[in-house]
C-alpha positions in Angstrom: 16.7 -8.6 0.1 17.7 -9.5 -3.5 19.4 -6.9 -5.5 18.9 -8.3 -9.0 17.2 -6.2 -11.6 13.5 -6.6 -11.5 12.7 -4.5 -14.6 15.2 -2.8 -16.8 17.0 -0.2 -14.6 15.2 -1.2 -11.3 16.6 -3.3 -8.5 14.5 -4.4 -5.5 16.4 -1.8 -3.4 15.5 0.9 -6.0 11.8 -0.1 -5.8 11.8 -0.1 -2.0 13.4 3.4 -1.9 11.0 4.7 -4.4 7.9 3.3 -2.6 9.1 4.7 0.8 9.9 8.1 -0.7 6.6 8.3 -2.5 4.7 7.4 0.7 6.6 10.0 2.6 5.4 12.7 0.3 1.8 12.0 1.3 0.5 14.0 4.3 -0.4 11.0 6.4 1.8 10.6 9.5 0.6 7.1 10.0 2.3 6.0 6.8 5.6 6.3 8.6 4.6 3.1 10.5 4.2 1.0 7.4 6.6 -1.8 6.7 7.7 -2.3 3.1 9.5 -5.3 1.6 10.3 -6.1 -2.0 11.2 -9.4 -3.6 11.6 -9.4 -7.4 9.5 -6.3 -7.8 6.6 -7.7 -5.7 6.0 -5.1 -2.9 4.5 -6.2 0.4 3.1 -3.4 2.6 2.1 -4.2 6.2 1.2 -2.4 9.3 -1.8 -0.7 10.8 -3.5 2.5 9.6 -6.3 4.5 11.2 -9.0 4.3 8.5 -9.9 2.5 5.3 -9.4 5.7 3.4 -5.7 5.9 4.6 -5.3 2.3 3.5 -6.7 3.0 0.0 -4.4 6.0 -0.4 -1.4 4.0 0.7 -2.1 1.1 -1.7 -2.9 3.4 -4.6 0.3 5.3 -3.9 2.4 2.1 -3.9 0.8 0.9 -7.2 1.8 4.1 -9.0 5.5 3.6 -8.3 7.6 2.7 -11.3 9.0 -0.8 -11.0 6.2 -2.3 -8.9 5.0 -5.5 -10.6 2.6 -6.7 -7.9 1.4 -5.4 -4.6 0.6 -7.5 -1.6 -1.7 -5.8 1.0 -1.1 -6.8 4.6 -2.4 -3.6 6.1 -4.9 -3.8 8.9 -7.2 -0.9 9.9 -7.6 0.4 13.4 -11.3 1.0 12.9 -11.8 -2.7 12.1 -10.0 -3.6 15.3 -12.2 -1.3 17.4 -15.4 -2.6 15.8 -14.4 -6.2 16.7 -13.6 -5.1 20.3 -16.9 -3.3 20.8 -18.9 -6.2 19.1 -20.7 -4.1 16.6 
């Protein structure tokens, strides 16, 4: 991970800590399983959540963090996986 300043006063490490901290304040235990990476203030969030609602909350939470320039969504949703398996 690069530690150069991404915006005045923010390094990639700062942004990662802030995103992880902000997600942890939400009351969704499934957020603990998300993976966060940051490169030049571009935040990538990946993992699997239970519902589309959780996914939207997680993405909106990440967007609100100071220092995030762009957000890349690589979150899958368990509901979608179940629908594919059942063939609905």
